[in-house]
N, C-alpha and C positions, 0 to 999 in steps of 0.2 A: 723547207720549201713546201709549197702546197700544190694541190691539183684543183682545177677549176672546170666547170661546164658553163659555157656561155652560148646563148642562142638569140636569134632575132625572129620575132613574131611580127611580121609586117601588119601595120594597121591598114584596114581596107574596108570597103563597103560591100555589102551583100552577104548572102549566106555562104557562098563559096569561100570568100576571104576569111570569114569568121571560122569556118571549118578548118581551113588551112592553118590559121593561127593556133587553133586548139590542137591540131595534129602535131605541129612542130613542138609545141609545149609538152605534149604527151611523150613524144620521142625524147625530148631533152630530159624529162623526168625519169624515163627508163634508163637513159645513159647515166643519169645521176645515181640511180639505184644500183646499176651495175658497177659504177666506179667508186661508189661510197662517198661522193661529195655532192654538195648542193648545186642546183642549176640556177643561173641568173640570166635575166634578159639584158641584152646589150643596150646601153644608153649612150647618149652623146659624150658623156664624161667617163665612160668605163675604161679602165686600164688594168694591166696585169704587171706584176713584178714578183720575183722570187717564186716562179711557178715551174713545177716539174712537167706536168701534163696539162695541156689546155685543149679540151674538147670544144670545138666551135661549130655551130650548125645553124642552118636557116633553110627556108624554102628557096628554091632556085627557079629561074625561068627556063624556057625550053633550050636555051643555049648554055645552061649550067652557071649562069651569072647570079651571084647572091645579091641581096639588097645593098644599096649604097652605104648604109650604116655599118654593114659587115666589111665591105671593101675598105672603107675609111679606117675602121678599127685595125684590120690586119696590116695595113700599110704602116702603122705605128709600132708594130711588134719588133722587138730586138732580141737577138740570140742570148744576150745576157739576162733577159727578163723571163724567157720561157725556153725550156729544154726541148719540148716536143709539142707540136700542134697536131691534133687529130681532127680530121674533117668528117662531118656528117651533114647530109642534105636530103631534102625531100622535094618531090615535084608532083604536080597533078597527073601528068601523063608523059612527062619528059623522059628521055633516055640518057641525058647528059648530066652528069654529076658536077659538083663544084670543084672537084680535085684539081683539074687543069688550071682553073682560074686562080685558086689559092696558091698553087705552086708557082704560077707565073709572077705572082707578087712576092711570095715569101722566099723562094730560092735565091733571088738576087740580094735579099736582105741577110742571107745566111741563117735563116730560121729553119730548123729541122722540122720537116713534115712527115708524119707517119706514112709508111708505104701503103697501108690499107685504109680504106674509108668505108663509111656506111652510107649507102644511097637507098632510099625507100620511096616508093610511090605512095601518095596519099591513099588511105583506105579506110573502110568502116567495118564494124562488126568483127567477125572472126579473123578476117585478114588484118585488121588493125591490131588485134591481140597478138597475132603472130609477129607482126612488125615490132611491137613493143618488146616481145621476148627476144627477138633478134637484136634489137638495140641494146638491151640489157646484157646479153651474152657478148656482143661486140665490145662494149665498154669493159666488162670484166676481163675478157681476153687481153685487151690492150694493157690494162693495169697489171695483170699477172706477168705479161711479157716485159713491161717496163721495170717492174720490181726485180725480175729475174735477170735483167741485163747487167 
């Protein structure tokens, strides 16, 4: 079985959307580094099978709702395909993470969602460096706990 990092970097117009896209990509790469697996962007035909740990992340709106491509993807997950889903999300200035939304979809499907999540506000400079270090440590801690279980 394998471990996977998937993320959605929403296409958008303007400098802010481009910065948001780069930030979630950077966070995903930090998660990748901490977990020891590659990060891939979610596409229309993305699927997982034989997966131990699936880290999945995206930018969320102020209500903690991820993009449609993420919602559609997680609706297709099955407990026999993935043992554990780990949620991470970023927001411009929101205070609501994606965890409640993910659990509302995945719990009825019987898919196990990690009790902790990573939620970061978009940042630049030193704050962004701290966020990447936090993301890397979060992923490393999740993987150590999973292997120790």
